[in-house]
N, CA, C and O of each residue as an XYZ file, in Angstrom:
888
protein
N     -11.838     -2.444     -7.265
C     -10.686     -2.935     -6.645
C     -11.004     -3.414     -5.174
O     -11.356     -2.618     -4.303
N     -10.865     -4.689     -4.972
C     -11.169     -5.192     -3.722
C      -9.912     -5.929     -3.103
O      -8.952     -6.264     -3.798
N      -9.992     -6.142     -1.815
C      -8.880     -6.728     -1.011
C      -8.533     -8.094     -1.612
O      -7.348     -8.406     -1.733
N      -9.521     -8.928     -1.996
C      -9.267    -10.223     -2.579
C      -8.440    -10.242     -3.809
O      -7.817    -11.249     -4.146
N      -8.430     -9.065     -4.523
C      -7.701     -8.983     -5.815
C      -6.190     -8.747     -5.515
O      -5.370     -8.994     -6.400
N      -5.808     -8.301     -4.355
C      -4.430     -7.928     -4.078
C      -3.859     -8.628     -2.882
O      -2.665     -8.459     -2.633
N      -4.534     -9.337     -2.176
C      -4.058    -10.009     -1.005
C      -3.128    -11.212     -1.343
O      -3.154    -11.755     -2.448
N      -2.318    -11.591     -0.343
C      -1.538    -12.859     -0.491
C      -2.420    -13.968      0.011
O      -2.798    -13.951      1.182
N      -2.760    -14.906     -0.789
C      -3.644    -16.042     -0.350
C      -2.855    -17.061      0.408
O      -1.652    -17.228      0.209
N      -3.577    -17.761      1.309
C      -3.059    -18.844      2.086
C      -1.719    -18.409      2.758
O      -0.672    -19.005      2.501
N      -1.772    -17.415      3.577
C      -0.473    -16.819      4.148
C       0.222    -17.802      5.087
O      -0.418    -18.661      5.694
N       1.492    -17.665      5.190
C       2.298    -18.452      6.201
C       1.861    -18.070      7.620
O       1.750    -16.887      7.943
N       1.614    -19.075      8.460
C       1.161    -18.824      9.810
C       2.121    -19.487     10.772
O       2.998    -20.248     10.361
N       1.951    -19.189     12.095
C       2.670    -19.869     13.104
C       1.705    -20.217     14.249
O       0.629    -19.636     14.387
N       2.129    -21.164     15.038
C       1.390    -21.604     16.279
C       1.821    -20.668     17.426
O       2.974    -20.238     17.481
N       0.892    -20.362     18.330
C       1.231    -19.481     19.456
C       2.392    -20.055     20.367
O       3.034    -19.307     21.104
N       2.623    -21.358     20.287
C       3.669    -21.977     21.141
C       5.043    -21.955     20.447
O       6.017    -22.469     20.998
N       5.127    -21.372     19.259
C       6.427    -21.244     18.597
C       7.292    -20.325     19.340
O       6.829    -19.330     19.896
N       8.642    -20.655     19.367
C       9.520    -19.683     20.117
C      10.017    -18.597     19.211
O       9.936    -18.624     17.983
N      10.555    -17.611     19.958
C      11.127    -16.375     19.230
C      12.042    -16.774     18.115
O      11.808    -16.327     16.993
N      13.080    -17.585     18.316
C      13.995    -17.866     17.199
C      13.313    -18.596     16.036
O      13.675    -18.387     14.878
N      12.317    -19.462     16.340
C      11.592    -20.154     15.287
C      10.769    -19.205     14.425
O      10.768    -19.317     13.199
N      10.080    -18.285     15.055
C       9.309    -17.277     14.368
C      10.176    -16.343     13.528
O       9.835    -16.020     12.390
N      11.228    -15.942     14.065
C      12.171    -15.031     13.272
C      12.767    -15.787     12.085
O      12.998    -15.219     11.017
N      12.996    -17.013     12.288
C      13.601    -17.858     11.126
C      12.497    -17.965     10.022
O      12.808    -17.841      8.837
N      11.221    -18.194     10.411
C      10.168    -18.225      9.386
C      10.098    -16.918      8.607
O       9.978    -16.931      7.382
N      10.171    -15.808      9.298
C      10.057    -14.454      8.662
C      11.241    -14.320      7.696
O      11.061    -13.991      6.523
N      12.444    -14.578      8.202
C      13.652    -14.362      7.322
C      13.691    -15.284      6.119
O      14.033    -14.873      5.010
N      13.332    -16.541      6.358
C      13.441    -17.574      5.283
C      12.432    -17.245      4.157
O      12.709    -17.483      2.981
N      11.279    -16.702      4.530
C      10.220    -16.443      3.539
C      10.209    -15.016      3.047
O       9.422    -14.681      2.162
N      11.042    -14.180      3.582
C      11.144    -12.753      3.185
C       9.822    -12.049      3.440
O       9.326    -11.307      2.592
N       9.263    -12.287      4.605
C       7.992    -11.617      4.936
C       8.157    -10.794      6.257
O       9.210    -10.851      6.892
N       7.168    -10.078      6.631
C       7.291     -9.247      7.867
C       6.120     -9.401      8.790
O       6.084     -8.786      9.855
N       5.132    -10.232      8.395
C       3.920    -10.375      9.127
C       3.545    -11.896      9.276
O       3.544    -12.621      8.282
N       3.242    -12.351     10.471
C       2.857    -13.682     10.655
C       1.495    -13.798     11.490
O       1.450    -13.487     12.681
N       0.473    -14.235     10.828
C      -0.768    -14.472     11.587
C      -0.508    -15.682     12.493
O       0.178    -16.627     12.103
N      -1.053    -15.635     13.679
C      -0.892    -16.647     14.647
C      -2.206    -17.466     14.726
O      -3.264    -16.951     15.087
N      -2.088    -18.730     14.381
C      -3.278    -19.631     14.276
C      -3.175    -20.827     15.249
O      -2.130    -21.472     15.330
N      -4.254    -21.114     15.978
C      -4.313    -22.279     16.862
C      -5.635    -22.985     16.502
O      -6.710    -22.386     16.526
N      -5.512    -24.265     16.173
C      -6.650    -25.042     15.818
C      -7.497    -24.391     14.760
O      -8.714    -24.327     14.934
N      -6.924    -23.891     13.646
C      -7.542    -23.242     12.551
C      -8.281    -21.966     12.897
O      -9.111    -21.479     12.129
N      -7.965    -21.431     14.073
C      -8.578    -20.156     14.476
C      -7.497    -19.122     14.608
O      -6.430    -19.389     15.161
N      -7.779    -17.903     14.084
C      -6.796    -16.810     14.155
C      -6.880    -16.254     15.601
O      -7.937    -15.838     16.075
N      -5.678    -16.272     16.285
C      -5.710    -15.809     17.696
C      -4.845    -14.621     17.894
O      -4.899    -14.009     18.961
N      -4.000    -14.231     16.876
C      -3.082    -13.134     17.059
C      -2.376    -12.762     15.748
O      -2.636    -13.348     14.696
N      -1.502    -11.800     15.838
C      -0.638    -11.458     14.733
C       0.668    -10.941     15.262
O       0.725    -10.143     16.198
N       1.773    -11.447     14.598
C       3.096    -11.070     15.037
C       3.742    -10.316     13.846
O       3.655    -10.780     12.709
N       4.369     -9.192     14.096
C       5.129     -8.429     13.098
C       6.612     -8.428     13.375
O       7.025     -8.444     14.534
N       7.371     -8.411     12.401
C       8.841     -8.480     12.602
C       9.350     -7.486     13.648
O      10.230     -7.801     14.450
N       8.767     -6.257     13.621
C       9.328     -5.272     14.601
C       8.995     -5.628     16.001
O       9.675     -5.195     16.931
N       7.853     -6.491     16.204
C       7.574     -6.945     17.503
C       8.644     -7.908     18.019
O       9.040     -7.862     19.183
N       9.092     -8.767     17.131
C      10.135     -9.656     17.486
C      11.432     -8.891     17.856
O      12.042     -9.119     18.901
N      11.793     -8.028     17.000
C      13.101     -7.298     17.180
C      13.021     -6.393     18.422
O      14.052     -6.173     19.058
N      11.844     -5.858     18.797
C      11.734     -5.004     19.964
C      11.839     -5.805     21.251
O      12.050     -5.241     22.324
N      11.688     -7.162     21.138
C      11.764     -8.021     22.308
C      13.170     -8.529     22.546
O      13.415     -9.229     23.529
N      14.146     -8.172     21.622
C      15.550     -8.568     21.941
C      16.147     -7.665     22.949
O      15.818     -6.485     23.066
N      17.074     -8.291     23.703
C      17.757     -7.518     24.753
C      18.531     -6.309     24.130
O      19.004     -6.377     22.995
N      18.632     -5.266     24.876
C      19.436     -4.109     24.475
C      20.891     -4.451     24.378
O      21.377     -5.303     25.122
N      21.629     -3.785     23.446
C      23.068     -3.994     23.361
C      23.759     -3.594     24.616
O      24.930     -3.933     24.785
N      23.122     -2.902     25.502
C      23.832     -2.493     26.755
C      23.662     -3.527     27.825
O      24.103     -3.302     28.952
N      23.030     -4.683     27.529
C      22.791     -5.782     28.449
C      24.157     -6.323     28.905
O      25.142     -6.318     28.166
N      24.158     -6.791     30.171
C      25.370     -7.429     30.709
C      25.290     -8.916     30.534
O      26.218     -9.605     30.958
N      24.246     -9.474     29.937
C      24.099    -10.873     29.723
C      25.077    -11.366     28.651
O      25.433    -10.648     27.717
N      25.490    -12.619     28.829
C      26.311    -13.134     27.771
C      25.500    -13.628     26.620
O      24.281    -13.772     26.714
N      26.184    -13.893     25.519
C      25.451    -14.419     24.308
C      24.704    -15.646     24.652
O      23.573    -15.799     24.190
N      25.234    -16.524     25.419
C      24.584    -17.802     25.754
C      23.331    -17.556     26.600
O      22.301    -18.194     26.382
N      23.420    -16.600     27.598
C      22.300    -16.308     28.431
C      21.156    -15.655     27.590
O      19.979    -15.955     27.797
N      21.536    -14.751     26.634
C      20.543    -14.151     25.859
C      19.833    -15.145     24.983
O      18.611    -15.084     24.849
N      20.574    -16.076     24.370
C      19.979    -17.116     23.532
C      19.086    -17.992     24.301
O      18.039    -18.406     23.804
N      19.482    -18.311     25.576
C      18.629    -19.215     26.452
C      17.319    -18.473     26.711
O      16.266    -19.110     26.678
N      17.323    -17.155     26.969
C      16.125    -16.437     27.317
C      15.240    -16.386     26.062
O      14.036    -16.609     26.185
N      15.762    -16.111     24.882
C      14.979    -16.024     23.683
C      14.363    -17.394     23.294
O      13.262    -17.463     22.748
N      15.095    -18.450     23.589
C      14.560    -19.762     23.357
C      13.291    -20.059     24.159
O      12.476    -20.882     23.743
N      13.122    -19.402     25.292
C      11.958    -19.578     26.188
C      10.821    -18.621     25.832
O       9.696    -18.841     26.281
N      11.056    -17.589     25.062
C      10.069    -16.583     24.735
C       9.232    -17.120     23.621
O       9.738    -17.500     22.565
N       7.875    -17.152     23.875
C       6.923    -17.677     22.935
C       6.158    -16.619     22.212
O       6.015    -15.495     22.693
N       5.642    -16.995     20.998
C       4.930    -16.065     20.180
C       3.725    -15.580     20.953
O       3.429    -14.387     20.882
N       3.020    -16.401     21.674
C       1.857    -15.951     22.343
C       2.126    -14.794     23.395
O       1.239    -14.016     23.747
N       3.357    -14.753     23.840
C       3.726    -13.666     24.751
C       4.067    -12.363     24.062
O       4.214    -11.331     24.718
N       4.196    -12.398     22.729
C       4.537    -11.185     21.962
C       3.536    -10.710     21.034
O       3.561     -9.552     20.615
N       2.596    -11.606     20.670
C       1.619    -11.331     19.587
C       0.682    -10.221     19.971
O       0.475     -9.954     21.155
N       0.107     -9.562     18.967
C      -0.896     -8.556     19.223
C      -2.277     -9.149     19.052
O      -2.519     -9.903     18.109
N      -3.209     -8.808     19.979
C      -4.531     -9.277     19.895
C      -5.340     -8.319     20.649
O      -4.790     -7.682     21.548
N      -6.717     -8.120     20.363
C      -7.354     -8.824     19.244
C      -6.842     -8.390     17.932
O      -6.169     -7.364     17.840
N      -7.134     -9.135     16.897
C      -6.554     -8.859     15.522
C      -7.653     -8.085     14.656
O      -8.798     -8.523     14.550
N      -7.266     -7.016     14.102
C      -8.099     -6.307     13.205
C      -8.049     -6.947     11.849
O      -6.977     -7.129     11.273
N      -9.246     -7.300     11.320
C      -9.327     -8.074     10.015
C     -10.238     -7.426      9.068
O     -10.931     -6.467      9.407
N     -10.254     -7.923      7.900
C     -11.283     -7.472      6.883
C     -11.652     -8.706      6.094
O     -11.017     -9.752      6.232
N     -12.662     -8.593      5.278
C     -13.125     -9.667      4.394
C     -12.585     -9.347      2.953
O     -12.204     -8.220      2.636
N     -12.581    -10.415      2.117
C     -12.108    -10.256      0.774
C     -12.781     -9.190     -0.068
O     -12.197     -8.567     -0.955
N     -14.109     -9.017      0.288
C     -14.908     -7.986     -0.517
C     -14.797     -6.601     -0.006
O     -15.546     -5.715     -0.419
N     -13.870     -6.393      0.892
C     -13.651     -4.998      1.347
C     -12.976     -4.169      0.264
O     -11.966     -4.612     -0.282
N     -13.503     -2.946     -0.084
C     -12.827     -2.154     -1.085
C     -11.433     -1.842     -0.626
O     -11.191     -1.686      0.570
N     -10.486     -1.745     -1.582
C      -9.093     -1.634     -1.214
C      -8.829     -0.254     -0.498
O      -7.960     -0.163      0.369
N      -9.610      0.825     -0.888
C      -9.396      2.076     -0.231
C      -9.866      2.060      1.183
O      -9.355      2.822      2.004
N     -10.860      1.186      1.523
C     -11.288      1.083      2.907
C     -10.183      0.361      3.794
O      -9.909      0.711      4.942
N      -9.601     -0.666      3.130
C      -8.489     -1.357      3.857
C      -7.414     -0.398      4.143
O      -6.927     -0.364      5.273
N      -6.988      0.416      3.172
C      -5.897      1.436      3.362
C      -6.324      2.431      4.470
O      -5.512      2.798      5.319
N      -7.604      2.862      4.453
C      -8.009      3.787      5.524
C      -7.933      3.201      6.879
O      -7.533      3.876      7.827
N      -8.317      1.918      7.011
C      -8.252      1.235      8.288
C      -6.828      1.116      8.787
O      -6.559      1.345      9.966
N      -5.911      0.758      7.897
C      -4.510      0.667      8.265
C      -3.946      2.007      8.750
O      -3.199      2.066      9.727
N      -4.328      3.102      8.029
C      -3.841      4.448      8.382
C      -4.424      4.853      9.731
O      -3.697      5.334     10.600
N      -5.720      4.665      9.911
C      -6.372      5.060     11.162
C      -5.896      4.273     12.395
O      -5.761      4.811     13.494
N      -5.647      2.963     12.158
C      -5.280      2.036     13.281
C      -3.732      2.020     13.460
O      -3.220      1.459     14.429
N      -3.041      2.615     12.551
C      -1.605      2.619     12.607
C      -1.026      1.173     12.593
O      -0.155      0.823     13.390
N      -1.546      0.372     11.667
C      -1.155     -0.981     11.526
C      -0.599     -1.257     10.120
O      -0.928     -0.475      9.228
N       0.187     -2.259      9.839
C       0.861     -2.427      8.564
C       0.338     -3.669      7.780
O       0.862     -4.006      6.719
N      -0.678     -4.319      8.318
C      -1.294     -5.447      7.594
C      -2.686     -5.736      8.157
O      -3.041     -5.318      9.260
N      -3.460     -6.471      7.348
C      -4.789     -6.897      7.749
C      -4.997     -8.307      7.296
O      -5.043     -8.548      6.090
N      -5.130     -9.292      8.223
C      -5.505    -10.640      7.839
C      -6.954    -10.553      7.206
O      -7.810     -9.766      7.611
N      -7.126    -11.425      6.195
C      -8.383    -11.481      5.461
C      -9.172    -12.730      5.846
O      -8.661    -13.847      5.775
N     -10.379    -12.533      6.240
C     -11.170    -13.686      6.713
C     -12.401    -13.904      5.894
O     -13.043    -12.965      5.422
N     -12.710    -15.135      5.736
C     -14.035    -15.495      5.078
C     -14.625    -16.680      5.954
O     -14.026    -17.746      6.095
N     -15.844    -16.395      6.525
C     -16.521    -17.402      7.345
C     -15.594    -17.888      8.413
O     -15.378    -19.089      8.579
N     -15.024    -16.904      9.166
C     -14.175    -17.239     10.265
C     -12.849    -17.948      9.940
O     -12.108    -18.334     10.844
N     -12.569    -18.108      8.676
C     -11.400    -18.740      8.274
C     -10.375    -17.795      7.621
O     -10.735    -16.975      6.777
N      -9.107    -17.915      8.016
C      -8.006    -17.022      7.420
C      -7.818    -17.503      5.946
O      -7.493    -18.659      5.677
N      -8.039    -16.557      5.034
C      -7.800    -16.887      3.677
C      -6.680    -16.038      2.967
O      -6.270    -16.324      1.842
N      -6.228    -15.001      3.687
C      -5.222    -14.165      3.007
C      -4.727    -13.082      3.971
O      -5.175    -12.974      5.113
N      -3.814    -12.314      3.476
C      -3.344    -11.138      4.213
C      -2.985    -10.056      3.244
O      -2.405    -10.312      2.189
N      -3.338     -8.827      3.609
C      -2.949     -7.692      2.714
C      -2.111     -6.764      3.551
O      -2.500     -6.437      4.672
N      -1.001     -6.338      3.062
C      -0.020     -5.501      3.731
C       0.164     -4.160      3.130
O      -0.371     -3.898      2.053
N       0.911     -3.273      3.781
C       1.085     -1.952      3.292
C       1.837     -1.936      1.939
O       1.669     -1.019      1.135
N       2.671     -2.976      1.710
C       3.345     -3.111      0.397
C       2.352     -3.353     -0.697
O       2.489     -2.789     -1.783
N       1.318     -4.200     -0.447
C       0.291     -4.473     -1.356
C      -0.471     -3.129     -1.788
O      -0.808     -2.887     -2.946
N      -0.693     -2.288     -0.680
C      -1.323     -1.037     -0.956
C      -0.561     -0.056     -1.808
O      -1.086      0.693     -2.633
N       0.766     -0.131     -1.525
C       1.632      0.735     -2.361
C       1.633      0.238     -3.851
O       1.730      1.057     -4.764
N       1.524     -1.113     -4.091
C       1.472     -1.598     -5.450
C       0.121     -1.158     -6.095
O       0.067     -0.913     -7.301
N      -0.919     -1.065     -5.321
C      -2.190     -0.571     -5.885
C      -2.082      0.870     -6.292
O      -2.574      1.289     -7.340
N      -1.368      1.681     -5.361
C      -1.123      3.080     -5.651
C      -0.423      3.271     -6.982
O      -0.855      4.080     -7.803
N       0.689      2.507     -7.208
C       1.429      2.582     -8.416
C       0.559      2.272     -9.619
O       0.643      2.938    -10.651
N      -0.269      1.261     -9.475
C      -1.159      0.861    -10.607
C      -2.195      1.953    -10.928
O      -2.416      2.310    -12.085
N      -2.802      2.452     -9.887
C      -3.840      3.504    -10.033
C      -3.269      4.756    -10.722
O      -3.938      5.396    -11.534
N      -2.039      5.081    -10.382
C      -1.449      6.282    -10.881
C      -0.700      6.053    -12.255
O      -0.084      6.945    -12.838
N      -0.818      4.823    -12.680
C      -0.189      4.525    -13.968
C       1.327      4.506    -14.002
O       1.971      4.731    -15.027
N       1.878      4.216    -12.781
C       3.328      4.305    -12.631
C       4.144      3.384    -13.428
O       5.330      3.642    -13.635
N       3.546      2.251    -13.922
C       4.297      1.378    -14.718
C       4.336      1.598    -16.151
O       4.979      0.855    -16.892
N       3.638      2.640    -16.588
C       3.561      2.981    -17.996
C       4.079      4.328    -18.306
O       3.897      5.262    -17.524
N       4.745      4.468    -19.462
C       5.228      5.820    -19.959
C       4.045      6.543    -20.451
O       3.065      5.953    -20.905
N       4.137      7.833    -20.360
C       2.993      8.630    -20.889
C       3.183     10.135    -20.652
O       4.228     10.541    -20.143
N       2.270     10.909    -20.983
C       2.208     12.357    -20.813
C       1.375     12.677    -19.639
O       0.178     12.392    -19.607
N       2.021     13.293    -18.629
C       1.326     13.532    -17.294
C       1.003     14.999    -17.181
O       1.875     15.865    -17.250
N      -0.261     15.249    -17.008
C      -0.809     16.642    -16.915
C      -1.461     16.836    -15.552
O      -2.201     15.944    -15.138
N      -1.256     17.892    -14.846
C      -1.888     18.182    -13.606
C      -2.587     19.584    -13.681
O      -1.986     20.615    -13.982
N      -3.843     19.514    -13.391
C      -4.708     20.765    -13.512
C      -5.281     21.115    -12.130
O      -5.493     20.275    -11.256
N      -5.514     22.450    -12.011
C      -6.334     22.920    -10.891
C      -7.662     23.319    -11.487
O      -7.777     24.344    -12.159
N      -8.694     22.471    -11.226
C      -9.948     22.658    -11.854
C     -11.023     23.310    -10.864
O     -11.078     22.972     -9.681
N     -11.791     24.176    -11.374
C     -12.946     24.637    -10.596
C     -13.794     23.486    -10.158
O     -14.058     22.555    -10.919
N     -14.219     23.559     -8.922
C     -15.045     22.446     -8.389
C     -16.512     22.517     -8.948
O     -17.468     22.780     -8.218
N     -16.623     22.264    -10.287
C     -17.852     22.392    -10.996
C     -18.175     21.174    -11.845
O     -17.240     20.498    -12.275
N     -19.397     20.855    -12.108
C     -19.769     19.782    -12.860
C     -19.338     19.914    -14.310
O     -19.522     20.967    -14.919
N     -18.754     18.833    -14.878
C     -18.390     18.870    -16.269
C     -16.990     19.263    -16.591
O     -16.580     19.057    -17.733
N     -16.201     19.819    -15.682
C     -14.854     20.278    -15.931
C     -13.960     19.107    -16.430
O     -13.290     19.221    -17.457
N     -13.970     18.036    -15.711
C     -13.127     16.871    -16.043
C     -13.545     16.227    -17.370
O     -12.701     15.750    -18.128
N     -14.861     16.216    -17.643
C     -15.352     15.665    -18.906
C     -14.855     16.451    -20.092
O     -14.574     15.868    -21.139
N     -14.741     17.730    -19.964
C     -14.266     18.580    -21.029
C     -12.795     18.355    -21.382
O     -12.398     18.338    -22.547
N     -11.993     18.179    -20.296
C     -10.607     17.872    -20.506
C     -10.403     16.506    -21.224
O      -9.615     16.351    -22.157
N     -11.180     15.544    -20.702
C     -11.066     14.151    -21.285
C     -11.428     14.203    -22.762
O     -10.795     13.515    -23.562
N     -12.449     15.016    -23.163
C     -12.839     15.122    -24.539
C     -11.713     15.726    -25.396
O     -11.499     15.291    -26.528
N     -11.020     16.691    -24.880
C      -9.911     17.299    -25.611
C      -8.774     16.369    -25.819
O      -8.120     16.375    -26.862
N      -8.533     15.555    -24.808
C      -7.445     14.576    -24.901
C      -7.722     13.543    -25.961
O      -6.857     13.118    -26.726
N      -9.007     13.161    -25.959
C      -9.519     12.132    -26.958
C      -9.458     12.784    -28.382
O      -9.094     12.104    -29.342
N      -9.800     14.048    -28.516
C      -9.786     14.734    -29.798
C      -8.303     14.797    -30.361
O      -8.064     14.791    -31.568
N      -7.341     14.857    -29.386
C      -5.947     14.856    -29.791
C      -5.374     13.503    -30.060
O      -4.199     13.351    -30.398
N      -6.277     12.458    -29.895
C      -5.805     11.135    -30.171
C      -5.189     10.420    -28.939
O      -4.476      9.424    -29.065
N      -5.473     10.930    -27.843
C      -4.818     10.380    -26.585
C      -5.667      9.291    -25.983
O      -6.891      9.342    -26.104
N      -5.077      8.317    -25.345
C      -5.740      7.332    -24.590
C      -5.381      7.523    -23.092
O      -4.203      7.428    -22.746
N      -6.352      7.788    -22.204
C      -6.129      8.018    -20.829
C      -5.747      6.739    -20.084
O      -6.485      5.754    -20.125
N      -4.623      6.750    -19.418
C      -4.043      5.634    -18.652
C      -4.555      5.720    -17.180
O      -4.943      4.712    -16.589
N      -4.544      6.906    -16.632
C      -4.880      7.100    -15.222
C      -5.498      8.456    -14.971
O      -5.147      9.435    -15.630
N      -6.398      8.519    -14.043
C      -7.029      9.806    -13.593
C      -7.133      9.782    -12.078
O      -7.645      8.819    -11.508
N      -6.649     10.838    -11.415
C      -6.808     10.846     -9.993
C      -7.120     12.303     -9.657
O      -6.708     13.230    -10.354
N      -7.877     12.469     -8.540
C      -8.267     13.874     -8.098
C      -7.963     13.933     -6.594
O      -8.044     12.951     -5.856
N      -7.594     15.203     -6.191
C      -7.331     15.492     -4.841
C      -8.128     16.742     -4.399
O      -7.967     17.797     -5.012
N      -8.919     16.664     -3.432
C      -9.669     17.769     -2.969
C      -8.931     18.564     -1.962
O      -8.552     18.025     -0.922
N      -8.703     19.829     -2.211
C      -7.967     20.697     -1.264
C      -8.916     21.224     -0.246
O     -10.141     21.138     -0.344
N      -8.262     21.780      0.746
C      -9.103     22.392      1.846
C      -9.876     23.570      1.239
O     -11.002     23.852      1.650
N      -9.276     24.249      0.270
C      -9.980     25.239     -0.505
C     -10.955     24.543     -1.463
O     -10.551     24.005     -2.494
N     -12.209     24.561     -1.114
C     -13.194     23.763     -1.815
C     -13.560     24.276     -3.156
O     -14.398     23.690     -3.842
N     -12.929     25.405     -3.568
C     -13.319     26.042     -4.830
C     -12.537     25.363     -5.969
O     -12.825     25.642     -7.133
N     -11.590     24.510     -5.691
C     -10.890     23.856     -6.829
C     -10.422     22.459     -6.434
O     -10.263     22.147     -5.254
N     -10.206     21.633     -7.446
C      -9.758     20.266     -7.276
C      -8.466     20.072     -8.140
O      -8.436     20.492     -9.297
N      -7.439     19.457     -7.590
C      -6.242     19.135     -8.265
C      -6.439     17.744     -8.949
O      -6.671     16.730     -8.291
N      -6.335     17.761    -10.286
C      -6.600     16.561    -11.080
C      -5.238     16.179    -11.859
O      -4.605     17.014    -12.505
N      -4.890     14.944    -11.741
C      -3.781     14.455    -12.593
C      -4.291     13.468    -13.563
O      -4.977     12.512    -13.200
N      -3.936     13.706    -14.906
C      -4.326     12.796    -15.957
C      -3.032     12.258    -16.588
O      -2.141     13.055    -16.884
N      -2.899     11.028    -16.791
C      -1.861     10.443    -17.544
C      -2.312      9.816    -18.802
O      -3.151      8.917    -18.757
N      -1.797     10.239    -19.961
C      -2.294      9.765    -21.255
C      -1.092      9.347    -22.059
O       0.054      9.638    -21.717
N      -1.397      8.636    -23.167
C      -0.420      8.307    -24.180
C      -1.025      8.369    -25.582
O      -2.201      8.063    -25.779
N      -0.231      8.755    -26.517
C      -0.740      8.666    -27.939
C      -1.274     10.006    -28.477
O      -1.515     10.109    -29.680
N      -1.468     11.042    -27.629
C      -2.079     12.284    -28.116
C      -1.076     13.034    -28.984
O       0.123     12.937    -28.727
N      -1.498     13.757    -29.972
C      -0.740     14.699    -30.781
C      -0.356     15.825    -29.891
O      -1.206     16.609    -29.470
N       0.934     15.926    -29.590
C       1.351     16.951    -28.608
C       1.173     18.350    -29.127
O       0.978     19.244    -28.304
N       1.219     18.627    -30.400
C       0.945     19.950    -30.919
C      -0.430     20.334    -30.691
O      -0.710     21.457    -30.273
N      -1.347     19.406    -30.959
C      -2.800     19.763    -30.717
C      -3.053     20.011    -29.276
O      -3.738     20.960    -28.892
N      -2.449     19.081    -28.417
C      -2.696     19.119    -27.047
C      -2.090     20.444    -26.417
O      -2.727     21.143    -25.629
N      -0.851     20.711    -26.822
C      -0.247     21.869    -26.234
C      -0.948     23.204    -26.683
O      -1.004     24.159    -25.908
N      -1.458     23.251    -27.894
C      -2.171     24.398    -28.402
C      -3.506     24.581    -27.528
O      -3.871     25.689    -27.134
N      -4.156     23.464    -27.281
C      -5.297     23.573    -26.473
C      -4.977     24.000    -25.021
O      -5.718     24.784    -24.428
N      -3.898     23.491    -24.471
C      -3.533     23.875    -23.138
C      -3.171     25.310    -22.954
O      -3.394     25.875    -21.883
N      -2.615     25.920    -23.977
C      -2.266     27.320    -23.984
C      -3.530     28.257    -24.085
O      -3.510     29.437    -23.734
N      -4.568     27.646    -24.572
C      -5.800     28.506    -24.898
C      -7.039     28.067    -24.054
O      -8.128     28.618    -24.215
N      -6.853     27.083    -23.172
C      -8.072     26.496    -22.524
C      -8.584     27.346    -21.392
O      -9.756     27.242    -21.031
N      -7.744     28.183    -20.818
C      -8.208     29.028    -19.692
C      -8.191     28.277    -18.357
O      -8.628     28.809    -17.336
N      -7.690     27.052    -18.368
C      -7.663     26.235    -17.116
C      -6.186     26.326    -16.600
O      -5.216     26.351    -17.357
N      -6.116     26.373    -15.272
C      -4.789     26.413    -14.624
C      -4.089     25.110    -14.779
O      -4.550     24.095    -14.255
N      -2.987     25.098    -15.485
C      -2.167     23.872    -15.610
C      -0.997     23.946    -14.720
O      -0.093     24.749    -14.951
N      -0.972     23.106    -13.664
C       0.050     23.092    -12.646
C       1.363     22.456    -13.059
O       2.438     22.844    -12.603
N       1.245     21.455    -13.948
C       2.423     20.705    -14.321
C       2.166     19.847    -15.561
O       1.098     19.248    -15.695
N       3.160     19.788    -16.478
C       3.022     18.972    -17.682
C       4.398     18.344    -17.842
O       5.418     19.028    -17.762
N       4.415     17.012    -18.073
C       5.697     16.330    -18.314
C       5.571     14.933    -18.940
O       4.593     14.224    -18.705
N       6.532     14.568    -19.703
C       6.603     13.174    -20.161
C       7.207     12.384    -19.055
O       8.190     12.800    -18.442
N       6.618     11.225    -18.787
C       7.071     10.442    -17.638
C       7.887      9.174    -18.140
O       7.577      8.508    -19.128
N       8.906      8.956    -17.365
C       9.735      7.740    -17.528
C       9.835      7.126    -16.125
O       9.365      7.755    -15.176
N      10.403      5.967    -15.945
C      10.599      5.401    -14.612
C      11.609      6.210    -13.894
O      12.748      6.337    -14.343
N      11.213      6.771    -12.766
C      12.096      7.712    -11.968
C      13.191      6.882    -11.346
O      12.962      5.863    -10.694
N      14.414      7.378    -11.585
C      15.583      6.655    -10.994
C      15.942      7.332     -9.610
O      16.271      8.517     -9.546
N      15.863      6.545     -8.564
C      16.275      7.096     -7.261
C      17.756      7.462     -7.209
O      18.568      6.917     -7.956
N      18.085      8.366     -6.342
C      19.506      8.700     -6.101
C      20.009      7.970     -4.885
O      19.312      7.859     -3.876
N      21.212      7.478     -4.984
C      21.784      6.725     -3.857
C      22.849      7.511     -3.188
O      23.716      8.088     -3.843
N      22.797      7.542     -1.894
C      23.798      8.316     -1.094
C      24.538      7.264     -0.238
O      23.930      6.406      0.402
N      25.854      7.375     -0.260
C      26.641      6.391      0.552
C      27.347      7.120      1.722
O      28.048      6.487      2.512
């Protein structure tokens, strides 16, 4: 999994001399939240929707609507954009892109190839990858184990799932501070549940959670 496989290619950009209202219109019209700033085919900055909104006058201002609009008309993207811009290349592993975003506390990464802007990857793209990796789009039987941190433990479980006729959709592991065990989630479909449940009861491995998965329906509060 690489950035080039999940990025938005040929992203919408703006010139640094574009005004605040113009930039905001581009964001709203295209339903995006990030705008690379390009001058003469060179990436010179990045503007994020929250940067624009944070530059609006407070509701406590004594300025009239016309005075506010006049000020915003004079505010240029180059005065608000962030620079230097943190970027990656298309061949960057997706997990490294996610790590950079977390460590730098940023919500997007422009993607460069030979000094040319070719794409952009955002936190939303990373969430889509997470859903894919965890098998979130598919129904299945989800099992969570606490496995001893030893060679061969995961292979043994995979063999038992295959013996029960199951096809593994997703496997993820999480290393705890307690280095003696690893939490492993396996999502499969097609296994004979009687065979699998019988093995689970007799395997001697700590099973933290077992469930059939459907698309989770969020609760709405008004």
